[in-house]
N, C-alpha and C positions, 0 to 999 in steps of 0.2 A: 503493499499499500504506500509506503513512504517513498519508494522508488517512482511510482506513478505521479506522486505529488511533486517530487523534485523535477521530473521530466516536464510537467505542466508549467512549473515556475520558469524553467529555462526556455521553454517555448514561448511564453508570454513575453519574457525579457528579449528574446530574439526578435519577435514582431515589433516591440516598441523601438528597438534600435534601428531596424530596417525602415520603419515608418519615419523616424526622425531623419534618417539619411536621405529619404525621398524628398522631405521638405527642404533640406539644404540644397539638393540638386535643383529643385524647382526654383528656389529662390535665386540661383546663380544663372538662370536663363535670361537672355536679353528680352526686354519687353517692347514689342512693337506698340505703335500708337503715336500720339502727338505730345511733344514736350515744348514748353514755353521757356524763353530766356530772354536775357538782355545782353547784347554783344558789348565788347569793351568800349565802343564809341557811344553807347547808351541807347542804340536802336533796339526796340522790342521785336522779336522774331519767334517763329514756330517752326520746330524741326519734326517733320513727320517721317515715320518709318512704316512702310507697308509690309504685307506678308509675302511679297514677291521679290524682295531684296532691293526695293527702290526707296530712295529718300528724296525729300524736297525741303528746302529752307525757304520760308516765306517771310516777308515783312509784315508790319501791323495791318496793312491794307489787303493782305493776301497775295501780293505780287511775288512770283517765284524769283529768288535770288540765285539759288543753286539747285540743280537736279542732278541725280547720279544714282549709283548703286552702292550697296554695302554688303559685306559678308562678315557674319560673326563666327568666330572660331574660339570656343570657350570664353575666356575672359578678354579676348581681343576683338577688335572690329576693324575692318578695312574699307576706307571710303575711296570711290572713283568718281570724280566730278565729270559730268558730261556736258551740261549747258547751264546758262544763266549769266547775268552780268557780273557776278563776283566769283564764277567757277574757276578752279584752277585746271582748266582743260588740258594743258600740256604737261602737267605735273604727273609723276608716277602716283599710284594709289598711296594714301596715307594710312599708316597702321597705328592703332591706339589701344590702350587698355581702357576698358570701361568698367564702371562701378555704379550700381543702382542701390541706394539705401533711402528708405522712407520717401519714396517717389522722387528722389533727387538723382539725376544721372550726371556723372562727371567722366571726363576723358583725360588721359595721360598719354603723351606722345611716346610712341615706340620708335617710329620712323616716319618722316614726312619732309619732303623738300619744299612744300608749299607753306610759306610763312603765314599767309593770310588764313588759310585753313587751320593751321595750328593754333593761331591766336583766337579764332572764332570758336573752335571746339573746346580748348583747354581754359580759355578766359571766361567761360560761361558755366554756370550751374543750370542744368536743364530740369525743369519740373514737370513730371508726368501729368497730363491733363485728362486722361481717361476717366 
């Protein structure tokens, strides 16, 4: 009887550990949607990430400033600008570490030759609007 009780306790403990690990993995996933922010010059903007790997950065009036693609690989994200008045079209893709805590998204440069993109991404704290 005591053997069965010990086995039950161990099984419950294992389930709790696995459930806790699943929550950590889900929390580490990049969250698509709209994020608002203020660029270093004071301009209010919205950064939208769709489920097809596309992003768009718009100004307060909804005008597209930069459009492109993004790829998420664990805690890193890669941006490729494609069009828009402030796009870094000729630059190689920019790579950043991302972190999302309490609906606040931040980026840290890993590798990016575009100074403008780096300043815009890292100089802003993005707030999830979902």
